[in-house]
Gaussian input, Z-matrix of N, CA and C with variables (Angstrom, degrees):
# hf/3-21g

backbone

0 1
 N
 C     1     B1
 C     2     B2     1     A1
 N     3     B3     2     A2     1     D1
 C     4     B4     3     A3     2     D2
 C     5     B5     4     A4     3     D3
 N     6     B6     5     A5     4     D4
 C     7     B7     6     A6     5     D5
 C     8     B8     7     A7     6     D6
 N     9     B9     8     A8     7     D7
 C    10    B10     9     A9     8     D8
 C    11    B11    10    A10     9     D9
 N    12    B12    11    A11    10    D10
 C    13    B13    12    A12    11    D11
 C    14    B14    13    A13    12    D12
 N    15    B15    14    A14    13    D13
 C    16    B16    15    A15    14    D14
 C    17    B17    16    A16    15    D15
 N    18    B18    17    A17    16    D16
 C    19    B19    18    A18    17    D17
 C    20    B20    19    A19    18    D18
 N    21    B21    20    A20    19    D19
 C    22    B22    21    A21    20    D20
 C    23    B23    22    A22    21    D21
 N    24    B24    23    A23    22    D22
 C    25    B25    24    A24    23    D23
 C    26    B26    25    A25    24    D24
 N    27    B27    26    A26    25    D25
 C    28    B28    27    A27    26    D26
 C    29    B29    28    A28    27    D27
 N    30    B30    29    A29    28    D28
 C    31    B31    30    A30    29    D29
 C    32    B32    31    A31    30    D30
 N    33    B33    32    A32    31    D31
 C    34    B34    33    A33    32    D32
 C    35    B35    34    A34    33    D33
 N    36    B36    35    A35    34    D34
 C    37    B37    36    A36    35    D35
 C    38    B38    37    A37    36    D36
 N    39    B39    38    A38    37    D37
 C    40    B40    39    A39    38    D38
 C    41    B41    40    A40    39    D39
 N    42    B42    41    A41    40    D40
 C    43    B43    42    A42    41    D41
 C    44    B44    43    A43    42    D42
 N    45    B45    44    A44    43    D43
 C    46    B46    45    A45    44    D44
 C    47    B47    46    A46    45    D45
 N    48    B48    47    A47    46    D46
 C    49    B49    48    A48    47    D47
 C    50    B50    49    A49    48    D48
 N    51    B51    50    A50    49    D49
 C    52    B52    51    A51    50    D50
 C    53    B53    52    A52    51    D51
 N    54    B54    53    A53    52    D52
 C    55    B55    54    A54    53    D53
 C    56    B56    55    A55    54    D54
 N    57    B57    56    A56    55    D55
 C    58    B58    57    A57    56    D56
 C    59    B59    58    A58    57    D57
 N    60    B60    59    A59    58    D58
 C    61    B61    60    A60    59    D59
 C    62    B62    61    A61    60    D60
 N    63    B63    62    A62    61    D61
 C    64    B64    63    A63    62    D62
 C    65    B65    64    A64    63    D63
 N    66    B66    65    A65    64    D64
 C    67    B67    66    A66    65    D65
 C    68    B68    67    A67    66    D66
 N    69    B69    68    A68    67    D67
 C    70    B70    69    A69    68    D68
 C    71    B71    70    A70    69    D69
 N    72    B72    71    A71    70    D70
 C    73    B73    72    A72    71    D71
 C    74    B74    73    A73    72    D72
 N    75    B75    74    A74    73    D73
 C    76    B76    75    A75    74    D74
 C    77    B77    76    A76    75    D75
 N    78    B78    77    A77    76    D76
 C    79    B79    78    A78    77    D77
 C    80    B80    79    A79    78    D78
 N    81    B81    80    A80    79    D79
 C    82    B82    81    A81    80    D80
 C    83    B83    82    A82    81    D81
 N    84    B84    83    A83    82    D82
 C    85    B85    84    A84    83    D83
 C    86    B86    85    A85    84    D84
 N    87    B87    86    A86    85    D85
 C    88    B88    87    A87    86    D86
 C    89    B89    88    A88    87    D87
 N    90    B90    89    A89    88    D88
 C    91    B91    90    A90    89    D89
 C    92    B92    91    A91    90    D90
 N    93    B93    92    A92    91    D91
 C    94    B94    93    A93    92    D92
 C    95    B95    94    A94    93    D93
 N    96    B96    95    A95    94    D94
 C    97    B97    96    A96    95    D95
 C    98    B98    97    A97    96    D96
 N    99    B99    98    A98    97    D97
 C   100   B100    99    A99    98    D98
 C   101   B101   100   A100    99    D99
 N   102   B102   101   A101   100   D100
 C   103   B103   102   A102   101   D101
 C   104   B104   103   A103   102   D102
 N   105   B105   104   A104   103   D103
 C   106   B106   105   A105   104   D104
 C   107   B107   106   A106   105   D105
 N   108   B108   107   A107   106   D106
 C   109   B109   108   A108   107   D107
 C   110   B110   109   A109   108   D108
 N   111   B111   110   A110   109   D109
 C   112   B112   111   A111   110   D110
 C   113   B113   112   A112   111   D111
 N   114   B114   113   A113   112   D112
 C   115   B115   114   A114   113   D113
 C   116   B116   115   A115   114   D114
 N   117   B117   116   A116   115   D115
 C   118   B118   117   A117   116   D116
 C   119   B119   118   A118   117   D117
 N   120   B120   119   A119   118   D118
 C   121   B121   120   A120   119   D119
 C   122   B122   121   A121   120   D120
 N   123   B123   122   A122   121   D121
 C   124   B124   123   A123   122   D122
 C   125   B125   124   A124   123   D123
 N   126   B126   125   A125   124   D124
 C   127   B127   126   A126   125   D125
 C   128   B128   127   A127   126   D126
 N   129   B129   128   A128   127   D127
 C   130   B130   129   A129   128   D128
 C   131   B131   130   A130   129   D129
 N   132   B132   131   A131   130   D130
 C   133   B133   132   A132   131   D131
 C   134   B134   133   A133   132   D132
 N   135   B135   134   A134   133   D133
 C   136   B136   135   A135   134   D134
 C   137   B137   136   A136   135   D135
 N   138   B138   137   A137   136   D136
 C   139   B139   138   A138   137   D137
 C   140   B140   139   A139   138   D138
 N   141   B141   140   A140   139   D139
 C   142   B142   141   A141   140   D140
 C   143   B143   142   A142   141   D141
 N   144   B144   143   A143   142   D142
 C   145   B145   144   A144   143   D143
 C   146   B146   145   A145   144   D144
 N   147   B147   146   A146   145   D145
 C   148   B148   147   A147   146   D146
 C   149   B149   148   A148   147   D147
 N   150   B150   149   A149   148   D148
 C   151   B151   150   A150   149   D149
 C   152   B152   151   A151   150   D150
 N   153   B153   152   A152   151   D151
 C   154   B154   153   A153   152   D152
 C   155   B155   154   A154   153   D153
 N   156   B156   155   A155   154   D154
 C   157   B157   156   A156   155   D155
 C   158   B158   157   A157   156   D156
 N   159   B159   158   A158   157   D157
 C   160   B160   159   A159   158   D158
 C   161   B161   160   A160   159   D159
 N   162   B162   161   A161   160   D160
 C   163   B163   162   A162   161   D161
 C   164   B164   163   A163   162   D162
 N   165   B165   164   A164   163   D163
 C   166   B166   165   A165   164   D164
 C   167   B167   166   A166   165   D165
 N   168   B168   167   A167   166   D166
 C   169   B169   168   A168   167   D167
 C   170   B170   169   A169   168   D168
 N   171   B171   170   A170   169   D169
 C   172   B172   171   A171   170   D170
 C   173   B173   172   A172   171   D171
 N   174   B174   173   A173   172   D172
 C   175   B175   174   A174   173   D173
 C   176   B176   175   A175   174   D174
 N   177   B177   176   A176   175   D175
 C   178   B178   177   A177   176   D176
 C   179   B179   178   A178   177   D177
 N   180   B180   179   A179   178   D178
 C   181   B181   180   A180   179   D179
 C   182   B182   181   A181   180   D180
 N   183   B183   182   A182   181   D181
 C   184   B184   183   A183   182   D182
 C   185   B185   184   A184   183   D183
 N   186   B186   185   A185   184   D184
 C   187   B187   186   A186   185   D185
 C   188   B188   187   A187   186   D186
 N   189   B189   188   A188   187   D187
 C   190   B190   189   A189   188   D188
 C   191   B191   190   A190   189   D189
 N   192   B192   191   A191   190   D190
 C   193   B193   192   A192   191   D191
 C   194   B194   193   A193   192   D192
 N   195   B195   194   A194   193   D193
 C   196   B196   195   A195   194   D194
 C   197   B197   196   A196   195   D195
 N   198   B198   197   A197   196   D196
 C   199   B199   198   A198   197   D197
 C   200   B200   199   A199   198   D198
 N   201   B201   200   A200   199   D199
 C   202   B202   201   A201   200   D200
 C   203   B203   202   A202   201   D201
 N   204   B204   203   A203   202   D202
 C   205   B205   204   A204   203   D203
 C   206   B206   205   A205   204   D204
 N   207   B207   206   A206   205   D205
 C   208   B208   207   A207   206   D206
 C   209   B209   208   A208   207   D207
 N   210   B210   209   A209   208   D208
 C   211   B211   210   A210   209   D209
 C   212   B212   211   A211   210   D210
 N   213   B213   212   A212   211   D211
 C   214   B214   213   A213   212   D212
 C   215   B215   214   A214   213   D213
 N   216   B216   215   A215   214   D214
 C   217   B217   216   A216   215   D215
 C   218   B218   217   A217   216   D216
 N   219   B219   218   A218   217   D217
 C   220   B220   219   A219   218   D218
 C   221   B221   220   A220   219   D219
 N   222   B222   221   A221   220   D220
 C   223   B223   222   A222   221   D221
 C   224   B224   223   A223   222   D222
 N   225   B225   224   A224   223   D223
 C   226   B226   225   A225   224   D224
 C   227   B227   226   A226   225   D225
 N   228   B228   227   A227   226   D226
 C   229   B229   228   A228   227   D227
 C   230   B230   229   A229   228   D228
 N   231   B231   230   A230   229   D229
 C   232   B232   231   A231   230   D230
 C   233   B233   232   A232   231   D231
 N   234   B234   233   A233   232   D232
 C   235   B235   234   A234   233   D233
 C   236   B236   235   A235   234   D234
 N   237   B237   236   A236   235   D235
 C   238   B238   237   A237   236   D236
 C   239   B239   238   A238   237   D237
 N   240   B240   239   A239   238   D238
 C   241   B241   240   A240   239   D239
 C   242   B242   241   A241   240   D240
 N   243   B243   242   A242   241   D241
 C   244   B244   243   A243   242   D242
 C   245   B245   244   A244   243   D243
 N   246   B246   245   A245   244   D244
 C   247   B247   246   A246   245   D245
 C   248   B248   247   A247   246   D246
 N   249   B249   248   A248   247   D247
 C   250   B250   249   A249   248   D248
 C   251   B251   250   A250   249   D249
 N   252   B252   251   A251   250   D250
 C   253   B253   252   A252   251   D251
 C   254   B254   253   A253   252   D252
 N   255   B255   254   A254   253   D253
 C   256   B256   255   A255   254   D254
 C   257   B257   256   A256   255   D255
 N   258   B258   257   A257   256   D256
 C   259   B259   258   A258   257   D257
 C   260   B260   259   A259   258   D258
 N   261   B261   260   A260   259   D259
 C   262   B262   261   A261   260   D260
 C   263   B263   262   A262   261   D261
 N   264   B264   263   A263   262   D262
 C   265   B265   264   A264   263   D263
 C   266   B266   265   A265   264   D264
 N   267   B267   266   A266   265   D265
 C   268   B268   267   A267   266   D266
 C   269   B269   268   A268   267   D267
 N   270   B270   269   A269   268   D268
 C   271   B271   270   A270   269   D269
 C   272   B272   271   A271   270   D270
 N   273   B273   272   A272   271   D271
 C   274   B274   273   A273   272   D272
 C   275   B275   274   A274   273   D273
 N   276   B276   275   A275   274   D274
 C   277   B277   276   A276   275   D275
 C   278   B278   277   A277   276   D276
 N   279   B279   278   A278   277   D277
 C   280   B280   279   A279   278   D278
 C   281   B281   280   A280   279   D279
 N   282   B282   281   A281   280   D280
 C   283   B283   282   A282   281   D281
 C   284   B284   283   A283   282   D282
 N   285   B285   284   A284   283   D283
 C   286   B286   285   A285   284   D284
 C   287   B287   286   A286   285   D285
 N   288   B288   287   A287   286   D286
 C   289   B289   288   A288   287   D287
 C   290   B290   289   A289   288   D288
 N   291   B291   290   A290   289   D289
 C   292   B292   291   A291   290   D290
 C   293   B293   292   A292   291   D291
 N   294   B294   293   A293   292   D292
 C   295   B295   294   A294   293   D293
 C   296   B296   295   A295   294   D294
 N   297   B297   296   A296   295   D295
 C   298   B298   297   A297   296   D296
 C   299   B299   298   A298   297   D297
 N   300   B300   299   A299   298   D298
 C   301   B301   300   A300   299   D299
 C   302   B302   301   A301   300   D300
 N   303   B303   302   A302   301   D301
 C   304   B304   303   A303   302   D302
 C   305   B305   304   A304   303   D303
 N   306   B306   305   A305   304   D304
 C   307   B307   306   A306   305   D305
 C   308   B308   307   A307   306   D306
 N   309   B309   308   A308   307   D307
 C   310   B310   309   A309   308   D308
 C   311   B311   310   A310   309   D309
 N   312   B312   311   A311   310   D310
 C   313   B313   312   A312   311   D311
 C   314   B314   313   A313   312   D312
 N   315   B315   314   A314   313   D313
 C   316   B316   315   A315   314   D314
 C   317   B317   316   A316   315   D315
 N   318   B318   317   A317   316   D316
 C   319   B319   318   A318   317   D317
 C   320   B320   319   A319   318   D318
 N   321   B321   320   A320   319   D319
 C   322   B322   321   A321   320   D320
 C   323   B323   322   A322   321   D321
 N   324   B324   323   A323   322   D322
 C   325   B325   324   A324   323   D323
 C   326   B326   325   A325   324   D324
 N   327   B327   326   A326   325   D325
 C   328   B328   327   A327   326   D326
 C   329   B329   328   A328   327   D327
 N   330   B330   329   A329   328   D328
 C   331   B331   330   A330   329   D329
 C   332   B332   331   A331   330   D330
 N   333   B333   332   A332   331   D331
 C   334   B334   333   A333   332   D332
 C   335   B335   334   A334   333   D333
 N   336   B336   335   A335   334   D334
 C   337   B337   336   A336   335   D335
 C   338   B338   337   A337   336   D336
 N   339   B339   338   A338   337   D337
 C   340   B340   339   A339   338   D338
 C   341   B341   340   A340   339   D339

   B1=1.4347
   B2=1.5156
   B3=1.2685
   B4=1.4737
   B5=1.5126
   B6=1.3138
   B7=1.5186
   B8=1.5095
   B9=1.2991
   B10=1.5045
   B11=1.5246
   B12=1.3351
   B13=1.4363
   B14=1.5123
   B15=1.3684
   B16=1.4298
   B17=1.5168
   B18=1.2840
   B19=1.4988
   B20=1.4960
   B21=1.3653
   B22=1.4306
   B23=1.5206
   B24=1.3393
   B25=1.4765
   B26=1.5426
   B27=1.3447
   B28=1.4222
   B29=1.5522
   B30=1.3656
   B31=1.4502
   B32=1.4804
   B33=1.3135
   B34=1.3807
   B35=1.5136
   B36=1.3343
   B37=1.4535
   B38=1.5339
   B39=1.3661
   B40=1.4347
   B41=1.5223
   B42=1.3123
   B43=1.4533
   B44=1.5256
   B45=1.3191
   B46=1.4608
   B47=1.4627
   B48=1.3366
   B49=1.4546
   B50=1.4872
   B51=1.2822
   B52=1.5079
   B53=1.5056
   B54=1.3747
   B55=1.4501
   B56=1.4869
   B57=1.3870
   B58=1.4350
   B59=1.5466
   B60=1.2161
   B61=1.5042
   B62=1.4908
   B63=1.3011
   B64=1.4828
   B65=1.5617
   B66=1.2538
   B67=1.4641
   B68=1.5461
   B69=1.3576
   B70=1.4491
   B71=1.4714
   B72=1.3334
   B73=1.4819
   B74=1.5239
   B75=1.2466
   B76=1.4456
   B77=1.5323
   B78=1.2731
   B79=1.4892
   B80=1.4916
   B81=1.3297
   B82=1.4233
   B83=1.5170
   B84=1.3511
   B85=1.4897
   B86=1.5112
   B87=1.3471
   B88=1.4569
   B89=1.4826
   B90=1.2718
   B91=1.5121
   B92=1.4743
   B93=1.2777
   B94=1.4693
   B95=1.5594
   B96=1.3170
   B97=1.4150
   B98=1.5162
   B99=1.2726
   B100=1.4670
   B101=1.5555
   B102=1.2834
   B103=1.4758
   B104=1.4825
   B105=1.3349
   B106=1.4955
   B107=1.5147
   B108=1.3335
   B109=1.4165
   B110=1.4928
   B111=1.3073
   B112=1.4861
   B113=1.5179
   B114=1.2506
   B115=1.4541
   B116=1.5142
   B117=1.3437
   B118=1.4940
   B119=1.5730
   B120=1.2381
   B121=1.4413
   B122=1.5780
   B123=1.3270
   B124=1.4847
   B125=1.4904
   B126=1.3346
   B127=1.4628
   B128=1.5164
   B129=1.2731
   B130=1.4475
   B131=1.4885
   B132=1.3499
   B133=1.4152
   B134=1.5661
   B135=1.2854
   B136=1.4339
   B137=1.5277
   B138=1.3752
   B139=1.4963
   B140=1.5493
   B141=1.2734
   B142=1.4930
   B143=1.5412
   B144=1.3392
   B145=1.4595
   B146=1.4891
   B147=1.3599
   B148=1.4597
   B149=1.5566
   B150=1.3651
   B151=1.4883
   B152=1.4868
   B153=1.3386
   B154=1.4594
   B155=1.5010
   B156=1.3897
   B157=1.4825
   B158=1.4816
   B159=1.3359
   B160=1.4597
   B161=1.5329
   B162=1.3152
   B163=1.4444
   B164=1.5342
   B165=1.3140
   B166=1.4472
   B167=1.5287
   B168=1.3329
   B169=1.4789
   B170=1.4441
   B171=1.3091
   B172=1.4559
   B173=1.5194
   B174=1.3495
   B175=1.4446
   B176=1.5439
   B177=1.3521
   B178=1.4719
   B179=1.5566
   B180=1.3198
   B181=1.4815
   B182=1.4863
   B183=1.2911
   B184=1.5209
   B185=1.5531
   B186=1.3289
   B187=1.4639
   B188=1.4983
   B189=1.3740
   B190=1.4759
   B191=1.5391
   B192=1.3244
   B193=1.4567
   B194=1.5013
   B195=1.3439
   B196=1.4473
   B197=1.5474
   B198=1.3048
   B199=1.5129
   B200=1.5321
   B201=1.3504
   B202=1.4344
   B203=1.5338
   B204=1.3152
   B205=1.5176
   B206=1.5726
   B207=1.3186
   B208=1.4461
   B209=1.5220
   B210=1.3437
   B211=1.4954
   B212=1.5125
   B213=1.3117
   B214=1.4058
   B215=1.5032
   B216=1.3087
   B217=1.4185
   B218=1.5728
   B219=1.3197
   B220=1.3826
   B221=1.5531
   B222=1.3742
   B223=1.5100
   B224=1.5478
   B225=1.3189
   B226=1.4995
   B227=1.5062
   B228=1.3133
   B229=1.4856
   B230=1.5461
   B231=1.2981
   B232=1.4585
   B233=1.5208
   B234=1.3203
   B235=1.4941
   B236=1.5206
   B237=1.3934
   B238=1.4814
   B239=1.5435
   B240=1.3473
   B241=1.5005
   B242=1.5042
   B243=1.3952
   B244=1.4585
   B245=1.4733
   B246=1.2798
   B247=1.4811
   B248=1.5240
   B249=1.3268
   B250=1.4288
   B251=1.5469
   B252=1.3066
   B253=1.4337
   B254=1.5395
   B255=1.2857
   B256=1.4846
   B257=1.5108
   B258=1.2963
   B259=1.4762
   B260=1.4634
   B261=1.4496
   B262=1.4902
   B263=1.5051
   B264=1.2738
   B265=1.4751
   B266=1.4986
   B267=1.3118
   B268=1.4441
   B269=1.4822
   B270=1.3469
   B271=1.4751
   B272=1.5411
   B273=1.3363
   B274=1.4625
   B275=1.5759
   B276=1.3460
   B277=1.4809
   B278=1.5196
   B279=1.3109
   B280=1.4986
   B281=1.5061
   B282=1.3768
   B283=1.4692
   B284=1.5496
   B285=1.3778
   B286=1.4601
   B287=1.5499
   B288=1.2744
   B289=1.4432
   B290=1.5679
   B291=1.3072
   B292=1.5028
   B293=1.5285
   B294=1.3424
   B295=1.4889
   B296=1.5468
   B297=1.3420
   B298=1.4313
   B299=1.5286
   B300=1.3425
   B301=1.4138
   B302=1.5607
   B303=1.3374
   B304=1.5540
   B305=1.5685
   B306=1.3266
   B307=1.4842
   B308=1.4637
   B309=1.3255
   B310=1.5049
   B311=1.5095
   B312=1.3302
   B313=1.4593
   B314=1.4892
   B315=1.3579
   B316=1.4751
   B317=1.5445
   B318=1.3375
   B319=1.3976
   B320=1.5843
   B321=1.2733
   B322=1.4631
   B323=1.5480
   B324=1.3698
   B325=1.4267
   B326=1.5316
   B327=1.3094
   B328=1.4876
   B329=1.5741
   B330=1.3149
   B331=1.4120
   B332=1.5733
   B333=1.2805
   B334=1.4551
   B335=1.5529
   B336=1.3128
   B337=1.5050
   B338=1.4837
   B339=1.3664
   B340=1.4490
   B341=1.5112
   A1=108.19
   A2=114.26
   A3=119.94
   A4=109.92
   A5=115.28
   A6=120.63
   A7=108.47
   A8=114.65
   A9=119.95
   A10=108.02
   A11=114.84
   A12=119.77
   A13=110.37
   A14=116.77
   A15=120.15
   A16=105.80
   A17=116.47
   A18=123.59
   A19=110.32
   A20=116.09
   A21=121.34
   A22=109.93
   A23=116.51
   A24=120.37
   A25=107.04
   A26=115.20
   A27=121.23
   A28=103.23
   A29=114.84
   A30=125.31
   A31=109.10
   A32=121.36
   A33=123.34
   A34=109.81
   A35=123.98
   A36=122.94
   A37=110.32
   A38=119.20
   A39=121.40
   A40=110.03
   A41=116.06
   A42=123.01
   A43=109.79
   A44=121.13
   A45=127.04
   A46=109.51
   A47=118.11
   A48=125.85
   A49=110.38
   A50=119.02
   A51=122.60
   A52=105.48
   A53=113.99
   A54=120.92
   A55=110.26
   A56=115.26
   A57=123.42
   A58=109.49
   A59=120.86
   A60=122.57
   A61=107.14
   A62=117.48
   A63=119.34
   A64=109.11
   A65=117.67
   A66=119.95
   A67=111.56
   A68=117.83
   A69=117.30
   A70=112.90
   A71=116.59
   A72=119.86
   A73=111.73
   A74=120.44
   A75=124.33
   A76=112.91
   A77=118.47
   A78=122.47
   A79=115.42
   A80=115.99
   A81=120.29
   A82=109.46
   A83=115.59
   A84=119.22
   A85=110.32
   A86=120.85
   A87=122.77
   A88=111.95
   A89=115.22
   A90=117.68
   A91=114.84
   A92=119.62
   A93=126.17
   A94=112.26
   A95=113.58
   A96=118.94
   A97=117.91
   A98=112.65
   A99=117.93
   A100=110.82
   A101=116.55
   A102=118.45
   A103=111.37
   A104=117.59
   A105=120.36
   A106=111.01
   A107=119.98
   A108=123.01
   A109=109.78
   A110=116.68
   A111=125.29
   A112=112.83
   A113=116.77
   A114=122.07
   A115=110.94
   A116=113.27
   A117=120.00
   A118=109.29
   A119=116.72
   A120=122.53
   A121=105.75
   A122=115.05
   A123=119.23
   A124=108.05
   A125=120.30
   A126=126.08
   A127=112.85
   A128=115.90
   A129=120.30
   A130=111.98
   A131=115.66
   A132=120.65
   A133=111.80
   A134=115.57
   A135=118.97
   A136=111.25
   A137=113.20
   A138=118.79
   A139=107.81
   A140=116.47
   A141=122.02
   A142=105.48
   A143=114.00
   A144=119.95
   A145=106.91
   A146=116.11
   A147=120.12
   A148=107.97
   A149=113.85
   A150=115.64
   A151=110.19
   A152=117.21
   A153=122.05
   A154=117.08
   A155=116.41
   A156=118.82
   A157=110.43
   A158=113.43
   A159=122.47
   A160=107.93
   A161=118.11
   A162=122.46
   A163=111.57
   A164=115.15
   A165=121.43
   A166=110.99
   A167=112.85
   A168=117.80
   A169=109.28
   A170=116.90
   A171=120.98
   A172=108.52
   A173=114.46
   A174=119.21
   A175=106.07
   A176=112.23
   A177=117.38
   A178=112.43
   A179=115.72
   A180=117.44
   A181=110.62
   A182=116.28
   A183=120.37
   A184=111.82
   A185=113.82
   A186=118.76
   A187=115.21
   A188=114.06
   A189=119.77
   A190=110.90
   A191=116.91
   A192=121.58
   A193=110.72
   A194=116.80
   A195=122.09
   A196=110.60
   A197=117.83
   A198=121.82
   A199=110.04
   A200=117.36
   A201=119.93
   A202=111.44
   A203=116.06
   A204=120.83
   A205=107.96
   A206=118.11
   A207=122.03
   A208=111.78
   A209=113.72
   A210=117.00
   A211=114.06
   A212=120.10
   A213=125.99
   A214=117.92
   A215=119.68
   A216=119.76
   A217=108.83
   A218=121.46
   A219=125.56
   A220=112.57
   A221=118.23
   A222=116.84
   A223=114.27
   A224=119.31
   A225=117.23
   A226=110.86
   A227=119.74
   A228=118.60
   A229=111.36
   A230=117.80
   A231=119.85
   A232=109.79
   A233=116.56
   A234=117.17
   A235=110.30
   A236=115.27
   A237=119.33
   A238=110.62
   A239=114.61
   A240=118.00
   A241=109.02
   A242=119.39
   A243=121.76
   A244=112.56
   A245=115.97
   A246=119.57
   A247=108.68
   A248=119.46
   A249=120.71
   A250=114.27
   A251=116.24
   A252=121.89
   A253=110.63
   A254=115.73
   A255=121.17
   A256=111.21
   A257=115.96
   A258=121.11
   A259=114.97
   A260=112.56
   A261=116.14
   A262=113.52
   A263=118.94
   A264=123.39
   A265=114.07
   A266=117.79
   A267=122.68
   A268=113.97
   A269=117.62
   A270=119.86
   A271=110.24
   A272=114.67
   A273=118.15
   A274=107.92
   A275=112.55
   A276=115.53
   A277=113.53
   A278=114.94
   A279=117.97
   A280=112.00
   A281=116.67
   A282=118.34
   A283=110.18
   A284=114.31
   A285=117.43
   A286=112.06
   A287=115.64
   A288=118.98
   A289=111.84
   A290=116.21
   A291=119.08
   A292=109.88
   A293=117.36
   A294=122.67
   A295=110.73
   A296=115.22
   A297=117.50
   A298=111.51
   A299=115.67
   A300=120.95
   A301=112.96
   A302=109.42
   A303=116.91
   A304=108.13
   A305=116.33
   A306=117.16
   A307=111.64
   A308=115.39
   A309=119.66
   A310=110.81
   A311=115.57
   A312=119.36
   A313=114.06
   A314=116.71
   A315=121.71
   A316=113.77
   A317=115.79
   A318=123.04
   A319=108.27
   A320=116.87
   A321=120.06
   A322=114.47
   A323=113.38
   A324=120.51
   A325=110.63
   A326=114.25
   A327=119.69
   A328=109.17
   A329=117.16
   A330=121.90
   A331=112.19
   A332=118.69
   A333=123.15
   A334=113.24
   A335=114.93
   A336=115.92
   A337=115.87
   A338=114.83
   A339=122.02
   A340=108.98
   D1=129.58
   D2=-174.82
   D3=-126.01
   D4=142.07
   D5=-179.18
   D6=-147.18
   D7=146.38
   D8=179.41
   D9=-108.79
   D10=153.63
   D11=-178.27
   D12=-160.16
   D13=178.63
   D14=-177.75
   D15=-121.73
   D16=132.18
   D17=176.82
   D18=-63.02
   D19=122.97
   D20=-173.89
   D21=-104.45
   D22=-35.43
   D23=-171.96
   D24=-152.18
   D25=147.56
   D26=177.34
   D27=-137.21
   D28=127.78
   D29=173.99
   D30=-131.90
   D31=95.13
   D32=-178.98
   D33=65.89
   D34=-121.30
   D35=178.08
   D36=-100.23
   D37=10.96
   D38=175.08
   D39=-97.12
   D40=130.76
   D41=-175.45
   D42=-122.71
   D43=130.53
   D44=172.01
   D45=-101.26
   D46=121.84
   D47=178.30
   D48=-114.37
   D49=132.48
   D50=171.77
   D51=-95.75
   D52=114.15
   D53=-174.97
   D54=-80.95
   D55=144.87
   D56=171.22
   D57=-73.21
   D58=144.55
   D59=168.81
   D60=-69.18
   D61=137.13
   D62=175.34
   D63=-121.17
   D64=-173.20
   D65=-173.52
   D66=-62.38
   D67=-25.34
   D68=176.62
   D69=-69.75
   D70=-16.07
   D71=179.93
   D72=-93.87
   D73=0.28
   D74=-170.78
   D75=-60.85
   D76=-28.72
   D77=-178.54
   D78=-106.47
   D79=5.12
   D80=-174.32
   D81=-108.83
   D82=138.23
   D83=-179.86
   D84=-108.71
   D85=18.77
   D86=-177.51
   D87=-61.08
   D88=-34.47
   D89=-178.12
   D90=-81.67
   D91=-4.61
   D92=177.79
   D93=51.96
   D94=105.46
   D95=175.42
   D96=115.99
   D97=173.75
   D98=-177.50
   D99=-100.07
   D100=15.43
   D101=178.27
   D102=-63.43
   D103=154.13
   D104=177.21
   D105=-79.81
   D106=-0.36
   D107=-176.90
   D108=-109.18
   D109=145.68
   D110=173.38
   D111=-96.44
   D112=-146.67
   D113=-177.94
   D114=-83.80
   D115=160.59
   D116=173.50
   D117=-73.49
   D118=146.96
   D119=179.78
   D120=-131.40
   D121=122.17
   D122=-175.99
   D123=-113.06
   D124=136.47
   D125=-178.51
   D126=-157.47
   D127=162.58
   D128=173.87
   D129=-95.88
   D130=144.57
   D131=178.27
   D132=-154.58
   D133=158.65
   D134=175.57
   D135=-104.20
   D136=2.54
   D137=-178.88
   D138=-77.34
   D139=149.82
   D140=-178.10
   D141=-91.79
   D142=130.56
   D143=178.08
   D144=-148.94
   D145=159.08
   D146=177.28
   D147=-124.24
   D148=155.72
   D149=178.79
   D150=-57.92
   D151=136.09
   D152=-175.87
   D153=94.44
   D154=-12.06
   D155=177.76
   D156=-68.04
   D157=146.16
   D158=173.15
   D159=-87.70
   D160=120.72
   D161=-179.48
   D162=-122.38
   D163=157.05
   D164=174.43
   D165=-117.85
   D166=125.88
   D167=178.66
   D168=-106.11
   D169=139.84
   D170=-178.11
   D171=-131.66
   D172=131.91
   D173=175.99
   D174=-119.87
   D175=128.23
   D176=-178.11
   D177=-55.13
   D178=144.57
   D179=-177.48
   D180=-62.12
   D181=-33.88
   D182=176.71
   D183=-55.82
   D184=-41.79
   D185=178.85
   D186=-67.06
   D187=-37.13
   D188=177.40
   D189=-66.55
   D190=-40.07
   D191=175.20
   D192=-63.37
   D193=-46.09
   D194=179.59
   D195=-59.79
   D196=-43.82
   D197=178.03
   D198=-63.30
   D199=-41.01
   D200=178.81
   D201=-64.23
   D202=-41.15
   D203=-179.80
   D204=-63.19
   D205=-45.29
   D206=179.08
   D207=-60.73
   D208=-38.28
   D209=-177.13
   D210=-80.10
   D211=-38.17
   D212=-170.95
   D213=-109.16
   D214=-24.56
   D215=-174.20
   D216=-109.25
   D217=-41.51
   D218=-178.26
   D219=-57.04
   D220=-51.42
   D221=-175.97
   D222=-59.46
   D223=-43.91
   D224=178.22
   D225=-66.34
   D226=-36.82
   D227=178.22
   D228=-64.90
   D229=-35.42
   D230=178.91
   D231=-74.93
   D232=-28.68
   D233=176.71
   D234=-67.15
   D235=-42.63
   D236=178.85
   D237=-67.44
   D238=-39.14
   D239=179.47
   D240=-62.51
   D241=-41.86
   D242=179.96
   D243=-62.69
   D244=-39.18
   D245=-179.93
   D246=-69.20
   D247=-47.50
   D248=-178.34
   D249=-64.88
   D250=-37.97
   D251=176.21
   D252=-60.97
   D253=-48.27
   D254=178.47
   D255=-62.05
   D256=-41.86
   D257=175.44
   D258=-58.47
   D259=-49.03
   D260=-179.80
   D261=-67.80
   D262=-23.44
   D263=173.94
   D264=-77.86
   D265=-3.93
   D266=172.30
   D267=92.62
   D268=13.74
   D269=179.91
   D270=-75.21
   D271=158.41
   D272=-178.60
   D273=-68.34
   D274=171.44
   D275=177.94
   D276=-59.97
   D277=-43.53
   D278=179.14
   D279=-62.67
   D280=-37.71
   D281=178.31
   D282=-69.43
   D283=-36.46
   D284=177.35
   D285=-63.19
   D286=-38.33
   D287=175.66
   D288=-63.90
   D289=-39.37
   D290=172.00
   D291=-62.80
   D292=-37.21
   D293=175.14
   D294=-59.06
   D295=-37.37
   D296=179.93
   D297=-67.60
   D298=-40.66
   D299=178.69
   D300=-65.56
   D301=-36.55
   D302=173.98
   D303=-60.91
   D304=-44.93
   D305=178.71
   D306=-61.92
   D307=-38.86
   D308=178.99
   D309=-64.16
   D310=-45.64
   D311=176.97
   D312=-58.28
   D313=-44.49
   D314=174.63
   D315=-58.98
   D316=-37.81
   D317=-179.41
   D318=-66.22
   D319=-46.06
   D320=177.35
   D321=-64.36
   D322=-39.92
   D323=176.27
   D324=-60.31
   D325=-43.85
   D326=-177.43
   D327=-71.96
   D328=-40.90
   D329=-179.15
   D330=-64.24
   D331=-41.30
   D332=-177.67
   D333=-87.08
   D334=-6.97
   D335=174.75
   D336=-96.64
   D337=1.87
   D338=-180.00
   D339=-74.96

């Protein structure tokens, strides 16, 4: 996945880039508005850049798939696992449902702490 943007700020080796919206953004309203720019992206790099430079950011397809799996597959699996674990331990159905939400909460905690 590749995206272009403009360097907005440089602090040491941390660079903030305002990304352009591309075709993958065409149906998403996360960035709010009709601007040609998307969200800011901050990262560390040893590459030399100046404020105003046009840069290209590339994320390996493997990493995009991994992120999608963490966001869309892992939480439901943890929810099911939480329910099944509570059920196997002999908890009531209501308690097993609470176990499923505990599994979901753990999945989100894990996903957002990466």
